[in-house]
C-alpha positions as CSV (number, residue, x, y, z in Angstrom):
1,M,4.1,9.4,0.6
2,I,7.3,7.4,0.3
3,T,7.2,4.2,-1.5
4,K,9.3,1.0,-1.0
5,R,11.0,1.6,-4.4
6,L,12.1,5.1,-3.6
7,L,13.2,4.1,-0.1
8,K,15.4,1.2,-1.4
9,R,16.9,3.6,-4.0
10,I,18.1,6.1,-1.3
11,I,18.6,4.0,1.8
12,L,20.1,0.7,2.8
13,Y,18.6,-1.1,5.7
14,E,20.6,-3.8,7.5
15,I,18.1,-6.2,9.0
16,D,20.5,-7.8,11.5
17,T,21.5,-4.5,13.1
18,G,18.5,-2.3,12.4
19,I,20.8,0.4,11.0
20,F,19.9,2.5,8.0
21,F,22.6,4.0,5.8
22,W,22.3,6.7,3.0
23,K,23.0,5.3,-0.5
24,I,22.9,8.8,-1.7
25,Q,24.2,12.2,-0.4
26,P,20.9,13.5,1.1
27,A,22.4,17.0,1.9
28,N,25.7,18.8,1.4
29,Y,26.7,18.1,5.0
30,I,25.7,14.4,5.1
31,P,28.0,12.2,3.1
32,K,26.8,9.1,1.3
33,G,27.3,5.9,3.4
34,T,26.6,7.6,6.8
35,R,24.0,6.3,9.2
36,A,20.6,7.9,8.5
37,G,18.6,9.8,11.1
38,Y,18.9,10.8,14.7
39,I,17.4,9.5,18.0
40,N,14.7,11.9,19.3
41,K,15.6,12.6,22.9
42,K,12.1,13.0,24.1
43,T,10.6,9.8,22.5
44,G,13.6,7.5,22.1
45,Y,12.7,6.7,18.4
46,R,15.2,7.0,15.6
47,I,13.8,9.6,13.1
48,I,14.8,9.8,9.4
49,G,14.1,12.7,7.3
50,I,13.2,12.0,3.7
51,G,11.8,14.6,1.2
52,G,11.1,17.2,3.9
53,K,9.1,14.8,6.0
54,E,10.3,12.9,9.2
55,Y,9.6,9.2,9.6
56,K,10.1,6.8,12.5
57,A,12.8,4.3,11.4
58,N,10.7,1.3,12.7
59,R,8.0,2.2,10.2
60,L,10.5,2.6,7.4
61,A,12.0,-0.8,8.2
62,F,8.5,-2.2,7.6
63,L,8.1,-0.3,4.3
64,Y,11.6,-1.5,3.3
65,M,10.8,-5.2,4.0
66,T,7.1,-5.5,3.2
67,G,6.1,-2.6,1.1
68,I,3.6,-1.6,3.7
69,M,4.0,1.2,6.4
70,P,1.8,0.3,9.4
71,K,0.4,2.9,11.6
72,E,1.8,1.2,14.7
73,V,4.9,-0.8,15.1
74,D,5.8,-2.6,18.3
75,H,9.4,-3.1,19.6
76,K,9.3,-6.5,21.2
77,N,12.1,-5.7,23.6
78,R,10.7,-2.2,24.3
79,I,13.8,-0.4,23.2
80,R,12.4,2.3,20.9
81,H,15.6,2.7,18.8
82,D,16.3,-1.0,18.3
83,D,15.1,-1.3,14.7
84,R,16.4,-4.8,14.0
85,W,13.8,-6.7,11.9
86,I,13.6,-9.5,14.4
87,N,12.6,-7.0,17.1
88,L,9.7,-5.3,15.2
89,Q,6.1,-6.4,14.7
90,A,3.1,-4.6,13.3
91,S,0.8,-3.8,16.0
92,S,-2.6,-2.3,16.8
93,R,-2.8,0.8,19.1
94,C,-4.4,-1.4,21.8
95,H,-1.6,-4.0,21.7
96,N,1.1,-1.4,21.6
97,M,-0.4,0.4,24.7
98,Q,-0.5,-2.8,26.6
99,N,3.2,-3.5,26.0
100,Q,4.3,-0.6,28.0
101,S,6.6,-0.9,31.0
102,L,5.1,-0.7,34.5
103,S,4.7,2.8,35.8
104,S,7.2,3.9,38.4
105,A,4.1,4.6,40.6
106,N,3.1,0.9,40.5
107,K,4.0,-0.5,43.9
108,T,2.5,-4.0,43.3
109,G,4.6,-5.1,40.4
110,Y,1.6,-6.2,38.3
111,T,-0.1,-4.4,35.4
112,G,-3.7,-3.5,36.3
113,V,-3.5,-4.1,40.0
114,H,-2.9,-1.5,42.7
115,W,-3.5,-0.9,46.4
116,Y,-6.6,1.3,47.0
117,K,-5.9,3.1,50.3
118,R,-9.3,4.5,50.8
119,V,-11.0,1.0,51.1
120,Q,-7.7,-0.8,52.2
121,K,-8.0,-3.4,49.4
122,Y,-6.4,-4.2,46.1
123,I,-8.2,-3.2,43.0
124,A,-7.9,-5.0,39.7
125,Y,-8.8,-3.6,36.3
126,I,-8.1,-4.1,32.6
127,E,-8.0,-1.7,29.8
128,F,-9.3,-2.8,26.4
129,K,-10.1,-0.7,23.3
130,R,-9.5,2.6,25.3
131,K,-12.1,1.6,28.0
132,R,-11.2,0.5,31.6
133,Y,-13.0,-2.3,33.1
134,H,-13.2,-2.7,36.9
135,L,-12.7,-6.3,38.0
136,G,-13.2,-5.9,41.7
137,Y,-11.7,-5.3,45.1
138,F,-9.7,-7.9,46.8
139,K,-8.3,-8.6,50.2
140,N,-5.0,-9.9,49.0
141,L,-2.7,-9.3,46.1
142,S,-2.8,-12.9,44.7
143,Q,-6.5,-12.7,44.3
144,A,-6.4,-9.5,42.4
145,V,-3.6,-10.7,40.2
146,R,-5.6,-13.8,39.4
147,A,-8.6,-11.8,38.4
148,R,-6.5,-9.7,36.1
149,Q,-5.0,-12.8,34.5
150,R,-8.4,-14.4,33.9
151,A,-9.7,-11.2,32.3
152,K,-6.6,-11.1,30.0
153,L,-7.2,-14.8,29.0
154,I,-10.8,-14.1,28.2
155,I,-10.0,-11.1,26.0
156,N,-7.3,-13.0,24.1
157,K,-9.6,-16.0,23.6
158,D,-12.7,-14.0,22.6
159,F,-11.0,-11.4,20.5
160,G,-8.1,-13.5,19.1
161,G,-5.7,-10.9,20.5
162,N,-2.1,-10.5,21.4
163,F,-3.3,-8.8,24.6
164,I,-0.6,-8.5,27.2
């Protein structure tokens, strides 16, 4: 496991830009002072290899700044390779999953609300701790959206969450 001390010895992290630079020459073909890592085309995250292991740059930023490497890091602006310190926050899996963009299949424009063709009504639901809770069927979109918003407020209040 990499430590903050080792990381600071081999890499420079610019908090304003989110860019990592090598302080050392990590390999014969990578000169000292070049930008560290690459963007994974499938996931969109910047990956940096250190000591034969690959790390997400967002997690390395946390280690660099705080000495702790959280399991989950949320990009506030949802751009996975934007590793500026101001854009990162430690997160739970639940919170990180709720911070996803709407699916392209979502036609209502609201998270947790969709048209249920079989009953010709809107259905509202909320997911919390990997479990889906059905909030009801509604004749119009505004009723379904309000039900979803109320459920979100209750979860945030009762669980002190940053539930989105």
